[in-house]
PLY file of the C-alpha trace (Angstrom):
ply
format ascii 1.0
element vertex 224
property float x
property float y
property float z
element edge 223
property int vertex1
property int vertex2
end_header
63.72 2.26 87.83
66.63 1.28 85.66
70.15 2.37 86.49
70.08 4.75 83.54
66.89 6.38 84.84
68.52 6.91 88.22
71.63 8.39 86.61
69.48 10.76 84.53
67.82 11.96 87.74
71.18 12.54 89.40
72.24 14.56 86.37
69.20 16.83 86.64
69.66 17.14 90.42
73.35 18.04 90.17
74.38 21.57 91.25
76.66 21.55 88.20
73.61 21.84 85.93
74.29 25.24 84.28
71.07 27.07 85.09
72.47 29.47 87.68
70.30 28.43 90.62
73.13 29.14 93.09
73.40 32.78 91.91
70.04 33.90 93.37
69.13 34.49 97.02
65.37 35.12 96.61
65.43 38.09 98.98
67.72 36.55 101.60
70.57 38.94 100.84
68.43 41.95 101.69
66.92 40.17 104.73
70.45 39.76 106.10
71.31 43.37 105.26
68.18 44.58 107.05
68.86 42.45 110.14
65.81 40.23 109.66
68.00 37.14 109.39
71.02 37.14 111.70
71.78 33.55 112.69
70.95 29.90 112.06
67.68 30.08 114.02
66.31 33.10 112.16
67.45 31.66 108.83
65.64 28.42 109.62
62.45 30.33 110.37
62.80 32.40 107.18
63.36 29.34 105.02
60.69 27.25 106.73
58.04 29.76 105.67
59.29 29.64 102.09
59.19 25.85 102.14
55.56 25.91 103.25
54.25 28.79 101.15
56.41 28.64 98.00
57.72 25.10 97.52
54.74 23.11 98.81
51.89 25.42 97.81
53.22 26.71 94.49
56.27 25.11 92.90
55.47 21.44 93.41
51.76 21.63 92.45
52.66 23.51 89.25
55.51 21.11 88.51
53.01 18.26 88.69
50.74 20.01 86.20
53.57 20.81 83.81
54.71 17.19 83.99
51.17 16.00 83.13
50.96 18.46 80.23
54.19 17.09 78.75
52.99 13.51 78.92
49.61 14.51 77.47
51.26 16.58 74.69
49.12 19.54 75.81
51.06 22.70 75.01
48.08 24.91 75.91
47.98 23.57 79.47
51.77 23.72 79.67
51.79 27.36 78.60
48.97 28.18 81.03
50.73 26.74 84.08
54.05 28.30 83.07
52.36 31.72 82.94
50.62 30.99 86.25
53.98 30.34 87.86
55.39 33.64 86.57
52.30 35.48 87.79
52.85 34.21 91.32
56.41 35.59 91.46
55.78 38.81 93.32
58.65 41.04 92.17
60.42 41.90 88.94
63.53 40.23 90.32
61.75 36.93 90.99
60.08 36.95 87.58
63.36 37.72 85.85
65.09 34.93 87.77
62.42 32.45 86.68
62.78 33.38 83.02
66.58 33.48 83.10
66.67 30.00 84.58
64.10 28.81 82.06
66.15 30.11 79.14
69.26 28.46 80.61
67.41 25.16 81.00
66.30 25.30 77.37
69.96 25.67 76.35
70.78 22.60 78.46
68.04 20.65 76.67
69.42 21.77 73.32
72.88 20.62 74.34
71.48 17.23 75.38
69.58 17.04 72.08
66.23 16.46 73.78
64.72 19.93 73.31
61.54 20.28 71.25
61.64 21.79 67.78
58.16 23.33 67.84
58.33 27.08 68.61
55.28 27.00 70.87
56.87 24.38 73.14
60.24 26.16 73.15
58.69 29.49 74.10
56.75 27.90 76.94
59.74 25.93 78.27
61.88 29.08 78.30
59.56 30.69 80.87
60.80 28.61 83.81
63.24 25.97 84.95
60.28 23.90 86.10
59.13 23.75 82.48
62.50 22.51 81.28
62.69 19.97 84.09
59.24 18.67 83.17
60.23 18.36 79.52
63.43 16.47 80.38
61.41 14.14 82.60
59.10 13.40 79.70
61.93 12.68 77.28
63.74 10.44 79.75
60.57 8.86 81.20
61.36 9.84 84.76
58.76 9.13 87.48
56.84 12.15 88.78
57.54 11.51 92.47
61.26 11.37 91.81
61.15 14.54 89.71
59.49 16.39 92.60
62.30 15.18 94.89
64.91 16.41 92.41
63.41 19.89 92.39
62.68 20.03 96.11
66.12 18.98 97.28
67.84 21.27 94.77
65.68 24.13 96.04
66.64 23.38 99.65
70.31 23.01 98.86
70.51 26.32 96.97
68.72 28.09 99.83
70.99 26.67 102.51
74.16 27.39 100.51
73.00 30.99 100.14
72.65 31.08 103.92
76.21 29.77 104.32
77.51 32.72 102.29
75.26 35.44 103.63
74.29 34.85 107.27
76.91 33.26 107.53
77.16 29.85 109.19
79.38 26.82 108.75
79.08 23.64 106.73
78.13 21.53 109.74
75.23 23.87 110.49
74.30 23.64 106.83
74.14 19.86 106.99
72.00 19.98 110.11
69.63 22.41 108.39
69.39 20.20 105.32
68.54 17.22 107.55
65.86 19.17 109.40
64.36 20.61 106.20
64.39 17.15 104.61
62.36 15.80 107.53
59.83 18.58 107.02
59.82 18.13 103.27
59.14 14.40 103.54
56.10 15.07 105.69
54.76 17.92 103.57
55.24 16.68 100.00
52.04 14.58 100.06
50.10 17.81 100.78
51.36 19.33 97.53
49.86 16.45 95.58
46.37 17.04 96.98
45.98 20.75 96.18
43.30 21.64 93.63
43.89 24.23 90.94
42.19 26.98 92.96
44.30 26.19 96.04
47.65 26.79 94.39
49.63 29.79 95.58
50.98 31.42 98.69
52.16 34.86 99.70
55.09 35.97 101.84
55.01 39.78 102.08
58.40 40.07 103.79
60.04 37.93 101.11
58.47 40.11 98.43
59.70 43.26 100.16
63.18 41.81 100.57
63.31 40.80 96.91
62.12 44.22 95.75
64.69 45.99 97.95
67.41 43.63 96.69
66.79 44.87 93.15
68.57 48.12 94.06
70.78 46.95 96.95
74.08 48.80 96.61
76.44 45.93 97.41
75.38 42.37 96.71
76.80 38.93 95.99
73.71 37.49 94.28
72.06 38.35 90.99
69.09 40.64 90.64
0 1
1 2
2 3
3 4
4 5
5 6
6 7
7 8
8 9
9 10
10 11
11 12
12 13
13 14
14 15
15 16
16 17
17 18
18 19
19 20
20 21
21 22
22 23
23 24
24 25
25 26
26 27
27 28
28 29
29 30
30 31
31 32
32 33
33 34
34 35
35 36
36 37
37 38
38 39
39 40
40 41
41 42
42 43
43 44
44 45
45 46
46 47
47 48
48 49
49 50
50 51
51 52
52 53
53 54
54 55
55 56
56 57
57 58
58 59
59 60
60 61
61 62
62 63
63 64
64 65
65 66
66 67
67 68
68 69
69 70
70 71
71 72
72 73
73 74
74 75
75 76
76 77
77 78
78 79
79 80
80 81
81 82
82 83
83 84
84 85
85 86
86 87
87 88
88 89
89 90
90 91
91 92
92 93
93 94
94 95
95 96
96 97
97 98
98 99
99 100
100 101
101 102
102 103
103 104
104 105
105 106
106 107
107 108
108 109
109 110
110 111
111 112
112 113
113 114
114 115
115 116
116 117
117 118
118 119
119 120
120 121
121 122
122 123
123 124
124 125
125 126
126 127
127 128
128 129
129 130
130 131
131 132
132 133
133 134
134 135
135 136
136 137
137 138
138 139
139 140
140 141
141 142
142 143
143 144
144 145
145 146
146 147
147 148
148 149
149 150
150 151
151 152
152 153
153 154
154 155
155 156
156 157
157 158
158 159
159 160
160 161
161 162
162 163
163 164
164 165
165 166
166 167
167 168
168 169
169 170
170 171
171 172
172 173
173 174
174 175
175 176
176 177
177 178
178 179
179 180
180 181
181 182
182 183
183 184
184 185
185 186
186 187
187 188
188 189
189 190
190 191
191 192
192 193
193 194
194 195
195 196
196 197
197 198
198 199
199 200
200 201
201 202
202 203
203 204
204 205
205 206
206 207
207 208
208 209
209 210
210 211
211 212
212 213
213 214
214 215
215 216
216 217
217 218
218 219
219 220
220 221
221 222
222 223
C-alpha cells in the first residue's frame, strides 16, 4: 500500500469521522440500567457475544459483499445486501441508527467529493454506514482486508467507550478490554470470510430486548 492509501484508511477509521457512531449504545444503556451489566467482567461477556454474533456473523460478511458490489458496479447486489443488513437489525432503534449513520456517511462522501451522482447508488448508500465505507473504499482503492479492520476496530472502540461512560470503568480497563477483544477479533475474522450467503446472520435476544427498552428509557445519555 502507498502512504496515501494508509492515510485514507486512517481517515476512515478516525473517531472524528462525523457519523455519530459514539452516540449509540446498542442496548448497553438499558442493560446497565437493568443490572445485566454491572462491571468489567459482565461487560466483557456482553460485548463478546456481540462480537461473535453481530460483527463476525453479520457486519463483516455483508461488508465484504457490499465491497464486491462496488467494485463490480452492481447496484442491484449493493441494494440487496444493504436491505439485508437493515432486516437483521432487530429493533426500530437499531434500524434507525443504521440509516442515520448511513445518511451521515453519504454527507461525508459528498464533502470529500467522492459520492456517486446516480440516485440509485445514493439511496442505497444512505441505508447504512457500511455502504458508505464500501463506496469510499472503492473510490480510494483500499484493500478489502484493511477495510474490514477499519470497521471492526471502530466497532470495538465505540463499544468499549460506551462501557467507560455507562458501566463505568476506567481508561486502563478500557485499554485492557481493547487488547483482549483485538486478540479475539484477529482469530475470528477469517471465519467471517468463509460464511456463505445463507449462513449470514445471528440473533441476540437480550440485546434486542435491551435495545427495544432503551427506545423509551426515561433518562439516557445515548441516542435512540
